[in-house]
C-alpha positions in Angstrom: 312.5 -102.8 -151.7 313.0 -99.4 -150.6 312.4 -98.7 -146.6 309.3 -96.5 -145.7 309.9 -94.2 -143.6 306.0 -92.5 -143.3 305.8 -91.5 -140.1 301.7 -92.1 -140.1 302.4 -95.5 -141.3 305.0 -96.0 -138.5 302.9 -94.4 -136.0 299.9 -96.7 -136.9 302.5 -99.4 -136.8 303.6 -99.1 -133.4 300.0 -98.4 -131.9 297.7 -100.4 -133.6 296.9 -103.6 -132.2 299.8 -103.1 -129.5 300.1 -104.2 -125.8 303.5 -103.4 -125.3 307.1 -102.3 -127.3 310.2 -103.2 -125.5 312.4 -100.5 -126.1 309.5 -98.5 -128.2 311.6 -95.6 -128.6 314.2 -97.3 -129.4 312.4 -99.3 -132.1 310.7 -95.8 -133.3 314.6 -94.4 -134.3 315.3 -97.9 -135.8 312.4 -97.5 -138.2 312.6 -94.1 -139.3 316.4 -94.6 -140.0 315.2 -96.6 -143.4 317.6 -99.6 -141.9 315.9 -102.8 -143.1 315.4 -104.5 -140.0 314.8 -108.5 -139.4 311.4 -109.5 -137.9 310.4 -112.5 -136.5 307.3 -114.4 -135.9 307.5 -118.1 -135.1 303.9 -120.5 -134.6 304.6 -124.0 -133.2 301.9 -126.4 -135.2 300.0 -127.7 -131.8 297.0 -127.9 -134.3 297.1 -128.5 -137.7 294.5 -124.8 -138.1 295.5 -121.5 -137.8 293.5 -119.6 -136.1 292.7 -115.8 -136.2 294.0 -115.3 -132.6 297.3 -116.1 -134.4 296.6 -114.4 -137.4 296.9 -111.1 -135.2 300.6 -111.4 -135.1 300.6 -112.2 -138.5 298.9 -108.7 -139.7 301.9 -107.3 -137.7 303.7 -108.8 -139.7 302.8 -107.9 -142.6 302.9 -104.4 -141.8 306.2 -104.5 -141.3 306.6 -106.4 -144.4 304.6 -103.4 -145.9 307.1 -101.1 -145.0 309.7 -103.1 -147.1 311.6 -104.7 -143.9 312.7 -108.6 -144.0 310.1 -110.9 -142.2 310.9 -114.2 -140.9 308.8 -116.8 -140.1 309.6 -119.8 -137.7 307.9 -122.7 -137.3 308.4 -124.0 -134.8 308.2 -128.0 -135.5 311.2 -128.8 -132.8 309.1 -126.2 -130.2 305.8 -128.0 -131.0 306.9 -131.7 -129.4 308.1 -129.8 -126.4 305.4 -127.7 -125.8 304.6 -124.1 -124.5 302.7 -123.7 -121.4 302.6 -120.1 -121.0 299.5 -119.5 -121.8 298.3 -123.0 -120.0 296.9 -124.0 -115.9 298.0 -127.3 -116.5 301.3 -129.2 -118.2 301.1 -129.0 -121.9 301.0 -133.0 -123.3 304.4 -133.3 -125.5 303.6 -134.1 -129.3 305.1 -136.6 -131.1 307.2 -135.5 -133.9 304.4 -137.4 -136.2 301.6 -135.7 -135.1 303.5 -132.0 -135.5 304.7 -133.4 -139.0 301.2 -133.7 -139.9 299.8 -130.5 -138.2 302.2 -128.2 -139.9 301.6 -129.6 -143.5 299.4 -127.0 -144.3 300.9 -124.2 -142.1 303.1 -122.5 -144.9 299.3 -122.2 -147.2 297.4 -120.8 -144.4 300.2 -118.0 -143.6 300.3 -117.1 -146.8 297.0 -115.8 -146.4 298.0 -112.7 -144.4 301.6 -112.3 -145.6 303.3 -112.2 -148.8 305.2 -115.8 -148.1 307.6 -115.1 -151.3 309.4 -112.3 -150.0 309.2 -113.8 -146.4 312.2 -116.1 -145.0 310.9 -118.9 -143.8 312.4 -121.6 -141.4 312.0 -124.8 -139.1 313.8 -124.8 -135.6 314.7 -128.0 -135.8 317.2 -126.9 -138.1 318.8 -125.0 -135.2 317.7 -126.9 -131.8 318.3 -130.1 -133.2 321.8 -129.4 -133.5 322.7 -128.2 -129.8 324.2 -130.6 -127.0 324.3 -130.6 -123.3 327.1 -128.4 -123.1 325.0 -126.0 -125.1 321.7 -126.2 -123.3 323.9 -125.7 -119.8 325.2 -122.6 -120.7 322.4 -120.9 -121.6 320.6 -122.0 -119.2 322.9 -120.2 -116.6 321.5 -117.3 -118.2 318.0 -117.2 -116.1 317.8 -118.1 -112.4 314.7 -121.0 -111.3 313.3 -117.7 -109.7 312.5 -115.8 -112.8 310.4 -119.1 -114.0 308.5 -119.5 -111.1 307.3 -116.6 -110.2 305.5 -116.0 -114.1 301.9 -115.4 -113.2 300.6 -119.2 -114.9 303.1 -121.3 -113.2 302.9 -119.8 -109.5 299.2 -120.6 -109.7 300.3 -124.5 -110.7 303.0 -124.2 -108.4 300.8 -123.3 -105.6 297.8 -125.6 -106.7 300.1 -128.4 -106.0 300.2 -129.1 -110.3 303.1 -131.3 -111.6 305.5 -128.6 -113.1 307.9 -130.6 -115.4 311.9 -129.7 -116.2 310.8 -130.0 -120.1 308.8 -126.6 -119.6 311.6 -124.6 -118.0 313.7 -125.7 -121.6 311.1 -124.2 -123.8 311.8 -120.3 -123.3 315.6 -120.9 -124.1 314.4 -122.6 -127.2 312.2 -120.3 -128.1 315.1 -117.4 -127.2 317.6 -119.3 -129.5 315.7 -118.9 -132.2 315.7 -115.0 -132.1 319.8 -115.7 -131.7 319.8 -118.4 -135.1 317.5 -115.8 -137.3 319.5 -113.0 -136.5 316.0 -111.2 -135.0 316.1 -107.1 -134.2 312.3 -107.5 -133.5 310.0 -110.5 -132.3 306.5 -110.2 -132.3 304.3 -112.5 -130.1 301.4 -112.5 -127.7 300.8 -111.3 -124.4 300.9 -114.3 -122.8 304.6 -115.1 -124.9 306.1 -111.8 -123.1 308.5 -114.1 -120.8 309.8 -116.1 -123.9 310.4 -112.7 -125.7 312.3 -111.2 -123.6 314.5 -115.1 -123.1 315.7 -114.3 -126.9 316.8 -110.6 -125.3 318.7 -112.2 -122.9 320.0 -114.9 -125.1 320.8 -112.4 -127.9 322.9 -110.4 -125.0 324.7 -113.4 -124.3 325.4 -114.3 -127.8 326.7 -110.7 -128.2 324.4 -109.9 -130.8 322.0 -106.6 -130.1 319.0 -107.5 -128.1 315.9 -107.9 -130.3 313.2 -105.1 -129.7 310.0 -106.9 -128.6 305.8 -106.1 -129.6 303.2 -107.9 -127.7 299.7 -108.2 -129.7 296.8 -108.4 -126.8 295.1 -112.1 -127.3 291.6 -112.7 -128.6 288.3 -114.3 -127.4 286.9 -116.8 -129.2 283.4 -118.2 -129.5 282.5 -119.4 -126.5 284.3 -115.9 -125.1 287.2 -117.6 -123.5 291.0 -117.0 -125.3 291.0 -117.9 -128.5 292.1 -121.9 -128.6 292.4 -124.8 -130.2 292.3 -127.0 -127.4 289.0 -125.5 -126.7 287.6 -125.5 -130.1 286.4 -122.0 -129.7 288.3 -120.7 -133.3 287.9 -119.2 -136.7 290.1 -120.6 -138.8 291.7 -119.4 -141.9 291.1 -122.6 -144.2 287.4 -122.1 -142.7 284.7 -122.1 -145.8 283.4 -118.9 -146.6 279.9 -119.4 -144.9 281.2 -121.5 -141.9 283.4 -118.1 -141.3 281.0 -115.9 -141.8 278.4 -117.7 -139.3 281.1 -118.1 -137.0 281.9 -114.5 -136.7 278.1 -113.7 -136.3 278.0 -115.7 -133.1 280.5 -113.6 -131.6 279.6 -111.2 -128.5 278.8 -107.7 -129.6 281.2 -106.2 -127.2 284.1 -107.4 -129.1 283.2 -106.0 -132.4 285.6 -102.8 -132.6 288.4 -105.4 -131.2 287.9 -108.1 -133.9 288.0 -105.0 -136.5 291.2 -104.0 -134.7 292.9 -107.1 -134.5 291.8 -109.0 -136.9 291.0 -106.8 -140.3 293.0 -103.9 -141.4 290.2 -101.8 -141.9 291.4 -98.0 -141.5 291.0 -97.0 -137.9 289.1 -94.0 -138.7 286.3 -96.0 -140.0 286.7 -98.0 -136.7 286.2 -95.2 -134.7 282.9 -94.4 -136.9 281.7 -97.7 -136.3 282.5 -97.0 -132.5 280.3 -93.5 -132.0 277.6 -95.2 -134.3 277.5 -98.5 -132.3 276.1 -96.5 -129.0 272.8 -95.8 -131.0 273.1 -98.7 -133.7 272.4 -102.1 -133.5 274.9 -104.2 -133.0 274.0 -107.4 -135.9 274.6 -104.6 -138.4 278.2 -103.9 -137.8 278.7 -106.8 -136.7 277.2 -108.5 -140.9 280.4 -105.2 -141.6 282.4 -107.7 -139.4 281.8 -111.0 -141.0 282.0 -109.2 -144.3 285.5 -107.9 -144.0 286.9 -110.8 -142.9 285.3 -113.5 -145.6 286.2 -111.0 -148.3 290.0 -110.9 -146.7 290.3 -114.9 -146.3 288.2 -116.0 -149.6 286.8 -113.0 -152.3 285.0 -110.3 -152.3 282.5 -112.6 -154.4 282.6 -115.0 -151.6 281.4 -112.9 -149.2 278.6 -111.8 -150.8 277.1 -115.0 -151.1 278.0 -115.9 -147.3 276.2 -112.8 -145.9 273.0 -114.1 -148.2 273.5 -117.5 -147.1 273.7 -116.6 -143.9 270.4 -114.4 -143.6 268.5 -116.8 -145.4 269.1 -119.1 -143.5 269.3 -117.8 -140.0 267.6 -114.4 -140.3 264.8 -116.0 -142.1 265.1 -119.5 -140.5 265.3 -121.0 -143.8 266.8 -124.7 -144.6 269.4 -123.6 -147.3 269.0 -124.9 -150.6 272.4 -126.1 -151.8 275.1 -127.6 -148.9 277.7 -130.2 -148.6 276.8 -134.1 -149.5 277.8 -136.9 -147.6 278.1 -140.1 -148.3 278.9 -142.0 -145.2 280.3 -145.9 -144.8 277.9 -146.5 -142.6 274.1 -145.0 -142.5 273.6 -143.7 -139.0 273.7 -140.0 -137.0 277.6 -140.6 -135.9 279.1 -142.0 -138.5 277.7 -139.2 -140.8 278.0 -136.2 -138.1 282.1 -137.2 -137.8 282.9 -138.3 -141.6 281.2 -134.7 -142.6 283.4 -133.0 -139.7 280.7 -132.1 -138.1 282.0 -133.0 -135.0 285.6 -134.9 -134.5 285.1 -137.6 -132.7 282.3 -140.2 -131.9 282.1 -139.0 -128.2 281.8 -135.1 -129.4 278.8 -136.4 -131.6 277.3 -138.1 -129.0 277.2 -135.4 -126.2 276.0 -132.8 -129.4 272.7 -135.4 -129.6 272.4 -135.9 -126.0 272.7 -131.6 -125.5 269.4 -131.8 -128.3 272.4 -130.3 -130.5 271.1 -132.0 -133.4 268.1 -132.4 -136.1 267.1 -134.4 -138.6 265.0 -133.2 -141.1 264.4 -130.4 -139.1 263.3 -133.0 -136.1 265.4 -132.7 -132.8 267.4 -136.2 -132.5 267.7 -137.9 -129.2 268.6 -141.3 -130.1 272.8 -141.4 -130.5 271.4 -144.8 -132.9 269.5 -143.2 -134.9 269.5 -144.5 -138.3 269.5 -142.2 -141.8 268.8 -142.5 -145.3 270.0 -140.9 -148.6 268.3 -137.4 -148.7 268.4 -136.6 -144.8 269.4 -133.5 -144.0 271.2 -132.8 -140.7 271.6 -129.9 -138.8 274.3 -129.2 -136.1 273.6 -126.3 -134.2 271.7 -123.6 -135.7 274.5 -122.8 -139.1 276.3 -126.3 -139.9 273.8 -128.1 -142.9 274.9 -131.5 -144.3 272.8 -133.8 -147.2 272.8 -137.6 -147.1 274.1 -139.2 -150.4 
């Protein structure tokens, strides 16, 4: 594929959804040279789902791919076990290899919703990290100082609060950095919370005699509850969500996130987004949120699915009608908790009990207040405003 040096596309690539570029002038020069670059993105499978917050850097990867550059997706089956605490205010528990292996089962299929996986180089970082010995790790560690690590904002806060920080956490940036060495990255993409790790790649490439990578950081996006989108908090819109679920989740976002979501999670033109931004000053935010939900569902599903999801949302939530069609489930036991968990409305029994206690579940339009509530065939269970199942 020929490399595009279209100035307009390069300028948008280096500005849309970008927090920082290191080194921008150098990267811009490389992009205009017509040389094919190797663009790296790493994702740790700490959850079975890739959410649209993680799709933000995937979109940037896609932008590079459309200009003809070689994109490299690294699935962190090794780093996922160790755990990155860059964005955490406490130590991330180590996952087992079995948990990570289970989580990553559909990562390729999920990433494929955004990028052309057939033209992408895919690696699992156990390929090289699993082969390193103490001698090599010691030499890598010598490149960095402890002071650099503990001066990071979230680490400093934890130290000041007297929270535990394991030596394992100090090793994570070395591992992510060595990924860049292993695949000879020209550019690495990551969220703003990854800045230290991205720079570790820059340092290690220089140590190993490679030309250091340029770095692009993207803003983090807020989830359904206004906090940073995180699988740990369950406030996510996942790439494998059904069309109806995805549409409903987008509609529950805060109004002030509409333009940010258009910019970061879609490829609606900047000109169109700027038009929406002006119109929003006097328009109804709900109308633009419907446009946003439609665009996101259309991208991850289809135009037809987006139309159906919009109709479902308007009928069910605007007119407050119970939907005519909904998922059906035959639970192993005919009680409310079993049905909620086995249908996927709640991940655990304790979570299901909590939702019931908070008056968040209805049975045949009546609020459930008994966690031992019995159910029968034909009953309709509703969780929150958006999720319905029928018992069969």
